[in-house]
C-alpha positions in Angstrom: 6.5 -17.5 -21.9 3.1 -18.9 -22.6 0.1 -16.7 -23.3 -3.0 -18.0 -21.4 -6.4 -16.7 -20.4 -7.6 -15.9 -16.9 -10.6 -13.9 -15.6 -10.3 -10.2 -16.3 -8.8 -8.0 -13.6 -11.3 -5.2 -14.6 -13.8 -3.8 -12.1 -16.3 -2.6 -14.7 -19.9 -3.6 -13.7 -18.8 -4.5 -10.2 -21.0 -3.0 -7.5 -19.0 -2.3 -4.4 -19.3 0.0 -1.4 -15.5 0.4 -1.4 -15.0 3.3 -3.7 -11.3 3.1 -4.6 -9.9 4.2 -7.9 -7.2 1.5 -8.2 -8.0 -2.2 -7.9 -8.6 -5.5 -9.5 -11.6 -7.9 -9.5 -12.3 -10.6 -6.9 -12.7 -13.1 -9.7 -9.1 -12.6 -10.7 -7.9 -13.1 -7.1 -10.1 -16.2 -6.9 -8.5 -17.6 -10.0 -5.0 -16.8 -8.9 -5.4 -18.5 -5.5 -7.1 -21.6 -7.1 -4.2 -22.0 -9.6 -1.4 -21.7 -7.0 -1.7 -25.3 -5.6 -1.7 -24.1 -2.1 -1.4 -26.5 0.8 -3.1 -26.2 4.2 -1.7 -23.4 6.3 -0.6 -21.4 3.2 0.1 -17.7 3.6 -1.0 -15.2 0.9 0.5 -11.7 0.6 -0.4 -8.5 -1.1 2.4 -5.9 -0.6 0.3 -3.2 -2.3 -3.0 -4.2 -0.7 -4.9 -1.0 -1.5 -8.6 -1.6 -1.0 -8.0 -5.1 0.3 -9.4 -7.3 -2.5 -6.7 -9.9 -2.0 -7.1 -10.2 1.7 -10.9 -10.2 1.5 -10.9 -13.1 -0.9 -8.3 -15.0 1.0 -10.3 -14.6 4.2 -13.5 -15.7 2.5 -11.6 -18.9 1.5 -10.4 -19.3 5.1 -6.8 -18.8 4.2 -4.2 -16.8 6.2 -3.2 -13.5 4.5 -1.2 -10.4 5.0 -2.1 -7.0 3.4 0.5 -4.3 3.5 0.3 -0.7 2.1 2.3 2.5 2.7 -0.8 4.6 2.6 -2.8 4.6 6.0 -6.0 5.5 4.2 -6.1 2.2 2.4 -6.3 0.3 5.8 -9.8 1.7 6.2 -10.9 0.3 2.9 -9.3 -3.1 3.6 -11.1 -3.4 7.0 -14.4 -2.2 5.6 -14.3 -4.9 2.8 -14.4 -7.6 5.5 -17.5 -6.2 7.3 -20.6 -8.4 7.7 -24.2 -7.4 8.5 -23.4 -8.3 12.2 -20.3 -6.1 12.1 -22.3 -3.2 10.7 -25.1 -3.6 13.3 -22.5 -3.3 16.0 -21.0 -0.3 14.3 -24.5 1.2 14.1 -25.1 0.7 17.9 -21.8 2.5 18.6 -22.6 5.3 16.2 -25.9 5.9 18.0 -24.1 6.2 21.3 -21.3 8.4 20.0 -23.6 10.9 18.3 -25.2 11.8 21.6 -21.9 12.8 23.2 -21.8 16.6 23.7 -19.2 18.4 21.7 -16.5 20.5 23.4 -14.6 23.2 21.7 -11.0 21.9 21.2 -8.4 23.7 23.2 -5.2 25.2 21.6 -3.2 22.4 23.2 -5.1 19.7 21.3 -4.3 21.3 17.9 -0.8 20.8 16.4 0.9 23.5 14.4 1.3 21.0 11.5 -2.3 19.8 11.5 -4.5 20.3 8.5 -7.6 20.0 10.7 -10.6 19.5 8.4 -8.9 21.6 5.6 -12.0 22.4 3.5 -14.3 23.7 6.3 -14.4 26.7 8.6 -13.0 25.7 12.0 -16.0 26.7 14.1 -18.3 24.5 12.0 -16.2 21.4 12.7 -16.1 21.4 16.6 -18.8 18.7 16.8 -17.3 16.7 14.0 -13.9 16.8 15.8 -15.5 15.5 19.0 -17.3 12.8 17.0 -14.0 11.7 15.5 -12.2 11.6 18.8 -14.8 9.3 20.2 -14.4 6.9 17.3 -10.6 7.0 17.8 -11.1 5.8 21.4 -12.8 2.6 20.4 -10.7 -0.3 21.6 -11.9 -2.9 19.1 -9.5 -2.3 16.2 -11.8 -3.8 13.6 -14.8 -1.7 14.6 -12.8 1.4 15.0 -11.5 1.1 11.4 -14.9 0.2 10.1 -16.5 3.3 11.7 -13.6 5.5 10.4 -14.3 4.2 6.9 -17.9 5.1 7.1 -17.1 8.4 8.8 -14.9 9.4 5.8 -17.3 8.1 3.3 -19.9 10.4 4.7 -17.4 13.2 5.2 -16.7 13.1 1.4 -20.4 13.8 0.7 -19.8 17.4 1.6 -16.8 17.9 -0.6 -18.6 18.3 -3.9 -17.3 21.9 -4.4 -13.7 20.5 -4.4 -14.0 17.5 -6.6 -12.7 17.5 -10.2 -13.4 15.6 -13.4 -10.2 13.7 -12.6 -11.3 11.2 -9.9 -7.8 11.1 -8.5 -7.5 14.8 -7.6 -9.2 16.9 -4.9 -8.8 20.6 -4.8 -7.8 22.4 -1.6 -8.9 25.9 -0.5 -6.4 28.6 -1.5 -7.8 31.4 0.8 -9.6 31.5 4.1 -12.7 32.8 2.3 -12.8 29.6 0.2 -13.6 27.6 3.3 -17.2 26.3 3.6 -19.5 25.6 6.5 -19.7 21.9 7.6 -23.3 20.7 8.1 -23.0 18.3 11.1 -26.8 17.6 11.3 -26.7 16.5 7.7 -23.6 14.5 8.5 -25.3 12.4 11.2 -28.3 11.7 8.9 -26.0 10.7 6.1 -24.0 8.5 8.4 -27.1 6.5 9.5 -28.3 6.1 5.9 -24.9 5.0 4.8 -24.7 2.2 7.5 -28.1 1.0 6.5 -27.2 0.9 2.8 -24.0 -1.0 3.5 -26.0 -3.6 5.4 -28.1 -4.4 2.3 -25.1 -5.9 0.4 -23.1 -7.1 3.3 -22.5 -10.8 4.1 -24.7 -12.4 6.8 -22.0 -14.0 9.0 -19.1 -12.3 10.8 -15.6 -13.3 9.9 -13.7 -15.8 12.0 -11.5 -13.5 14.2 -8.8 -16.1 14.1 -8.7 -15.9 10.3 -8.8 -12.1 9.9 -5.9 -10.9 7.7 -2.9 -9.1 9.1 -3.3 -5.5 7.8 -0.4 -3.2 8.4 1.4 -0.1 7.1 4.6 -1.0 5.4 6.6 -0.1 2.3 7.2 -2.6 -0.4 10.9 -1.5 -0.3 11.3 -3.1 3.1 8.7 -5.8 3.8 8.3 -6.7 7.5 8.5 -10.4 6.7 11.0 -13.2 7.1 12.8 -14.8 4.2 10.8 -17.5 2.3 7.7 -17.1 4.5 5.0 -16.5 1.9 3.4 -19.2 -0.3 1.6 -16.9 -2.8 1.6 -13.2 -3.7 -1.4 -11.7 -5.6 -0.9 -8.0 -6.2 -0.7 -5.0 -8.5 2.0 -2.3 -8.0 1.3 1.4 -8.5 1.1 2.1 -12.3 3.5 4.3 -14.1 0.9 6.9 -14.8 1.9 9.6 -12.2 -1.2 9.2 -10.2 -1.0 11.1 -6.8 -2.4 8.3 -4.6 -2.0 10.4 -1.5 -4.0 13.3 -2.8 -6.6 10.9 -4.1 -7.1 9.8 -0.5 -6.6 13.2 1.1 -10.0 13.2 2.9 -9.0 9.9 4.6 -5.6 11.3 5.5 -7.2 14.4 6.9 -9.6 12.4 8.9 -6.7 10.3 10.3 -5.1 13.5 11.5 -2.1 13.4 9.3 -0.3 16.8 9.2 0.9 18.7 6.1 4.5 17.5 6.5 3.4 13.9 6.9 1.2 14.0 3.9 3.9 15.6 1.8 6.4 12.9 2.9 3.9 10.2 2.0 3.5 11.7 -1.4 7.2 11.5 -2.0 7.4 7.9 -0.7 4.6 6.3 -2.8 5.8 4.6 -5.9 4.8 6.3 -9.1 4.0 9.6 -7.4 4.2 13.0 -9.1 6.5 14.2 -6.3 9.5 11.8 -6.5 12.4 12.2 -4.1 15.3 14.2 -5.3 17.7 11.3 -4.9 17.8 7.6 -4.3 20.7 5.3 -3.8 21.8 4.1 -7.3 21.0 0.5 -8.1 21.5 -1.5 -11.3 18.5 -1.4 -13.5 17.5 -3.9 -16.1 18.9 -3.2 -19.6 15.5 -2.5 -21.1 14.7 0.0 -18.3 17.9 1.9 -19.0 17.2 2.0 -22.7 13.8 3.5 -22.1 15.3 6.1 -19.6 17.8 7.1 -22.3 15.0 7.6 -24.8 13.1 9.8 -22.4 16.2 11.8 -21.4 16.9 12.5 -25.1 13.3 13.3 -25.9 12.8 16.9 -27.3 9.7 17.7 -25.2 9.8 20.1 -22.3 11.3 18.8 -19.0 12.0 15.3 -20.5 15.7 15.4 -19.5 14.9 16.7 -16.0 11.6 16.1 -14.2 10.2 13.3 -16.4 13.5 11.4 -16.6 14.0 11.7 -12.8 10.4 10.7 -12.1 10.6 7.6 -14.3 14.0 6.6 -13.0 12.7 6.9 -9.4 9.8 4.6 -10.4 12.0 1.9 -12.0 14.4 2.0 -9.0 11.7 1.6 -6.5 10.1 -1.2 -8.5 13.5 -3.0 -8.7 13.9 -2.8 -4.9 10.3 -4.0 -4.4 10.7 -7.0 -6.7 13.8 -7.9 -4.8 11.7 -8.0 -1.6 9.0 -10.1 -3.2 11.6 -12.6 -4.3 13.1 -12.6 -0.8 9.9 -13.4 1.1 8.4 -15.8 -1.4 9.1 -19.5 -0.7 10.8 -21.7 -3.2 8.3 -22.8 -5.9 5.9 -20.2 -4.4 3.7 -18.3 -6.9 3.4 -14.6 -7.8 0.4 -13.2 -9.7 1.0 -9.6 -10.7 -1.2 -7.2 -12.6 0.8 -4.6 -14.6 -0.3 -1.7 -16.9 1.7 -0.7 -19.9 2.2 3.0 -20.3 3.4 5.7 -22.7 5.4 8.9 -22.5 4.5 11.2 -25.3 5.1 9.1 -28.4 7.2 6.5 -26.6 5.9 3.1 -25.6 7.5 2.6 -22.2 7.2 -1.2 -22.5 6.6 -1.6 -18.8 5.6 -5.3 -19.0 8.7 -6.2 -20.9 10.9 -4.3 -18.5 9.3 -5.9 -15.5 9.4 -9.4 -17.1 13.2 -8.9 -17.4 13.5 -7.6 -13.8 11.4 -10.5 -12.3 13.5 -13.1 -14.2 16.7 -11.5 -12.8 15.3 -12.0 -9.3 14.6 -15.7 -9.8 10.9 -15.2 -10.5 10.3 -17.1 -13.7 7.4 -15.8 -15.7 5.4 -18.9 -16.6 2.5 -17.4 -18.5 0.8 -14.1 -19.1 -2.7 -12.8 -19.9 -3.4 -9.6 -21.8 -6.4 -7.2 -21.7 -7.3 -4.2 -23.8 -8.5 -0.9 -22.2 -11.9 -1.0 -23.9 -13.2 -4.1 -22.2 -12.7 -7.6 -21.1 -11.3 -8.9 -24.4 -8.5 -11.4 -24.2 -5.8 -10.7 -26.8 -2.9 -12.8 -28.0 0.1 -10.6 -28.8 -1.9 -7.5 -29.5 0.2 -4.4 -28.9 -2.8 -2.2 -28.1 -3.1 -3.7 -24.6 -3.8 -2.0 -21.3 -3.1 -4.6 -18.7 -0.8 -7.6 -18.5 -1.0 -10.3 -15.8 2.1 -12.4 -15.1 2.1 -15.7 -13.3 5.5 -16.4 -11.9 7.1 -19.2 -10.0 10.1 -18.8 -7.8 13.0 -20.9 -9.0 
């Protein structure tokens, strides 16, 4: 394996309207695509598309791409990243029409017993907001509907200050009815208009070619909805082994999209690397290095190491093993994979994530050609330094 240098994946110093905790830089995606020797008509895939950096860069380069993610909240980010000034002007015109529509108190029939409604706010204060949301949902243009939903949630989040924590990936929920607050709809409309205008300032001038817009869909990396050997290049970063609850991180978006309590809990269990792993998965053979790490965690003397933490880490490795198998299945022969990984620790144990995944990828016929390493403190490129934060593998399918 050769150690090489590529642009940092880090987002520090990058100004973007897409406020998403996880992600990598557009410069990295640019580099990955340019170094994949792609032919005309090539197809690029990101199976953990998140905020849509890969699909946005591919679209800008006039390349076909597919962005998949299991979390419906991320689709809003991926669509919004594609928006031009013209798209935002159209969204603004629709907003001005929608905001004039008179609100009607929702009937009991329109509310499901499983609904979280607007969760943080007193129900009576959200009647107009609910009507506003319904009118956005009725927009036929899929791109504009998702763009307006993105802005709607971005503005919705502005009234959640009382529930935000120092941890950017966690949002508190009211425990008692008296903890609910009043929603200020007049403020919401003002903030909505200001937000559209601010997005226009940094947006691109020209609309995207509708024939080259990426295919954005909900899908699990465990079962990719793609044919064998159909993808030329994969640029991606899987969920890190840091037990981030990505569903709770995007809870306002899921609430806005009308996901119920049961659906949200199921999503939390299904996301890779979650804090709420399923109780059981079908046993599959893990790489030797993964099994060694699991044995060390299981034998660790800290509380719950042999139970919760062992089960959680095993679930992570098994899902990643299944996902890598899918990446190998859909990638064409000699196709390229550029994957960003983050090393992790459990207590005093180095989990050696990059070493484990290098072994797993090789087992799937994905030869690791070279790697780049980055430290957590900045953009420094390191050769063989153990104090690394992220590793980028460039692989070629044998």
